[in-house]
N, C-alpha and C positions, 0 to 999 in steps of 0.2 A: 420576349422567348422565355421559353422556360429555362429554370435553373439549370438544369443539365444539361441541355444544347448550350444554353451560355455559356458553361465552364468548359465544356469541349472546344468550344470554338476558341474562347480564350486561349486553351493551351495549344491548339491550333495554330495561332496568331503568334504567340510567343515561339515556338519552336522553329516559324519559317522565318523569323526575323534574325537576320543577319547581326544585326547589332540590339545593343539593348534599348527597351523600349518604354519611353517617359508616361505616365496617367495618362498627360494630356493628349497623345498619341491614341490609348486605347482608347479613353473617352470617345474620340473621334472616330473610331473605328467602330465602338459599341455605341452609338448616339444613344439609342431605345431604352441602354441598362444602367449607364455610367453618366447619364446627364438628368439634371435634375437641380430644383430650385433653392432644396433644402443638400447645403455641399455635405451636410454631417452624416446626414443618410444615407447618401453615395458613395461616402468614404468607408460609412462600417458593411457597405454591401460588398464594396469590394476587399474589404479585410478578412469577410468570411466567405469569397470566391477563393481567393488566397489561403486561406487555413485548410478551407476543400481541397486544391489542387495539391498542396502539401501530404495531407490525409490520403492520396491517392498514391504516395511514393515519388511524385515529382519536385525535385529541389528548384522552386520558385526563388529567386534571390531580389534583390534590390541593390545596384552600384551606386556609390554616389558622384561616382564621376570625376575628372579631373582633367588637365589641359590635355591628356592623349586620347582620354577612354570618355566616353557617350555615357550621363546618367539615365541612369532608367532600370525598368525590370526583363529578367530574363530567363531561361530556362535552359541547363547546361545539360547538352546529350551525355555529354561523356560522363557524367557524374551518375545516371541512372539506366542507362542503355546497355543490352550486354556485347560485347566484344563478338566480332565474327567467328563462328565457329571454325578452328584451323584441326580436324580431325581426318583421319583415314579413314576410309571406308568400312572398315571392318570395325573401330573404333565408333563410329556411328550408330553401325549394325547394334552394336552392345550396349551403349548408352540407353538406344531406342529401346530394345527388350528390356533394359531393366527399368525405364523409365513407365511402360506397360506395363510390367506387375507391378510396379507399384500403384499405377491408376486401378487397377485391379482389386486393391487391397479392400476392403469393407470398411464404408463411415470414413475415408479420408478426406479431410478437410481442406484440401488441395490440389481436389479435382481439376479447376477450372484451368490455375497457373499451370500443374502438371500437362494439360491438353497443349494448353499454348507452345509449350517447349515442345512438347514432341512433334507438335505442327513446323517448327523452326529446324527440329533437326531432318524430318522427312524432306522438307525442302533445301536444306543444305549436300542434301544426299546426294554425289554428284556417281549417278548409277543412271541405269536403261530404266524405262516406265516400268517394267515388271517387278523392279527390283522395288521400286517406290509402292508402286502399287501393292507389294507385299508387306511392306512396313506399317503403310495406313489400313491396312487390313488388321494387322497384329492389333493396332490402336483401335480400332472398331470392336474387336473381339475382347479386350480386356476390361471394356467399360459395360456393366451390367445392372441391373435393375435390383435395387435393394431392397429389402424388405422392410416392412414396416417400422420395426425396432433400430435396423440400418439409417436408414432415413432419418429417424427422431435422432438417433445419435451424430450423423454428420453436420445436423441444423446447431445441436451443442455445441459441438466442434468449434463449427465457424462462428457461432456467437462468443465462443471463449477466445479466441483466435483475434475477434475485434477488441474483448475488452483486454486481453493481455496486449494492444496494438494501442491502447487509447489509455491504458492503464485506468479502468472502471473495476469497480468493485461489484461483485457479482453476488446473488442470494441463491446458493443450493437447496434443494430437497434431498438427502443423499442416504442411499440404503447401506447403512452398516451391518459387515458381515457378525462382526464380535457378539452385538448384541442384538442382532436381525431385526432391524427397527430403524424406521425414517425420520432424520432429525434437519432441521433448518439451521444451515450453515451460511454465514456472511463473509466472504472470502476475497483476499485481494489477490488476482490470479497474478504468479510470475512465469508461468512458462508451460507449456505439452511436451511431453516425453511419450514415444512410443516406445514400448518392451513387451516383447514375445507376444506380440499379437495385441494387447492391449494399450490404449490412450490413456494414461496418467497425468491429472491436471497437480501440479506446486503450486502453492500460495499459501498466504497469511489466514490462518483462520480465526476470526475476530472471538467464535465461541471459546476455543482451545488457549487464545492467545499464543501462537507458536505454529513454528513453519509444519503443515500436514500436506499427504497426499492424498487424490481423490481419483479413484477408477472411472471416466467417464461413461462405463456403459452403466454403471451403479447412479448413473443420475435419472431420480424422477421430474425433477422440474429445476429449470435456470430462469434465472432472469437478471437482465444487466442493470445496472444501478440508472435510471433513464434524466436524473437531474441532471444540469450543467454537463451535455453531450460532448461539449468541446473544452473542458476541462479536466484534469486527469486528478484521481481519486487518492493515487498513493503514489511512492518513489517506490522502486524495486532496491532492497539492499544494495548497498556499494560489496561487490567485491561476493555477491551471491552467484551460486552454481548450482546449477539443477541437478548434474549427477553427483553429488553430494547428498542428493535426498533422493534419488531414486535405483530401486534396488537394480541391479545388473542380472540378477539370477530370478527365477518363480518361488525358489524356495525363500529368498530373502524381504519378500513382500509381508505386510503386516497383514493378512488375512485372518487370522486369528489371534488369539492369545498365545506369548510365545511358550514355548515348549521344549525341555533338554531331550536332545537326540542323542542318542550315542548306537555309534555304526564302527563296526568291524570291515576294516579296508586292507586287502591283502598286496604285495606286492609295490611297484614303481608307483600305482593308482595312488598308494593311499601319502605318498609324499607328495604329489600333483596337487590333492585335496588338501592338505597340511599348507600349501601356499595357497589356493584360491580361497581358504575360507580366514588364513590371516588370523586378525586379534578376535573374530568372531569365535575361534575354539576356548573353551574355557579348559580342559583337560586333555591329556595327553597321556595312554599308556600302551606299554610295549604287550604284543600277546606273542610268543614267537617271533617270525617276523613279520608278523600283521603289526596294524595299530587300529587302537580303540579311539575313536574321537569323540567329545562331546562338546555340542553348541547349542546355540540355543536356536531354534526354527520357528519363523511366524508363517508358515505356511508348509504343512506336512506335505500336501498333496503336491505342491509343485516339486516339492524333493523327490518323488517317486522316478522321475526318467532320469534321475542322475542314479539310483541302486540300480534299476531294472536295465539300466544302460551297461553298468557291471557284472552283470549276472553274477555268477558265483565267487565274484572276487570280494563283493560287499555282501554284507548280511548286518540289517538293523536289528539292535538289540533293546532297544528302549525308544520310545513310549509305546506302550503295549497296543495301542489304536492303530499305531503306523507299522507296527508287525504285522495286525492284522491285516491291515491294507493290502502290504506287498503282498501276503497269502495269498488272498482274497484276488490279487490282478493274475499272480502265476499262474494261480489253477485255471482261471478263465481263457489267459492264451494258452495253456497246455491242452484244452478241453476245443477250441476254434484251429489248433495246428500252428496258430504261431509261436514265435520267440522274441522276445528283445530283441533290438538292435543297436 
């Protein structure tokens, strides 16, 4: 029997057993796979199969047994299965629409898992056939064919997802914008974060000997360490949190060398921005009822939406290139008859 078939049959055998199953009972159920002259080889084969089942997310356990309980292996359904959905039809519909929108997101690495979840929602929807058909049509409409670069990004995301799960080091060919060059990086991947339409990898960079963030769309090559695939290459530091290393807003990202930005803000909007920038603000000056804020910005292009959204209530004073960029955008918008909202 092929390995994949054997593992699936073993999972089914354990799931349908009402009590723990001994190794001898497993051998009797799989005489072609776990019976042989070399007992050590058989034992190692079974241990590899158990490791593969654990990697699939199924908690296979061995109970020692006592006077009341039988010794053997089992898979506890309650520890991995999702409970029945107990939601109103309106809640299921909203959940389905949100999932369909996420499914439509370019290069998402969770398409297969999300599709299965949407199927479960559709089957749980207690409504007429017409409404269920509508839900499934939304799901089909949300799935689109990705261009080549989108497919490559999805493949990179799926590989990174597996590397994060298995704690395997990856080697990246990364296009850095600061120096506009491609460098080789060995990285211990700690996690992936989705921010402002961009997937970001957070991990320990061996070149910089520090935690760094990498934009997945800038990857020009990716290789997962093939050595000892069942053994982890690293451990995530205790207490590590992804959110401490990923900016919440586009202008906080390190796209270029930090530049000093001075902006004049009027009215209560100024106080809101002060609260949002927090410790990033290096200086606050009063200018009548307005405030002039100075802070370091690593992505001036990402700062544009904030400025344009405030219209006349915000005016950039420095740096000169950002002042000119705002003027260019406003000129373009005025020529097309559009206005920033």
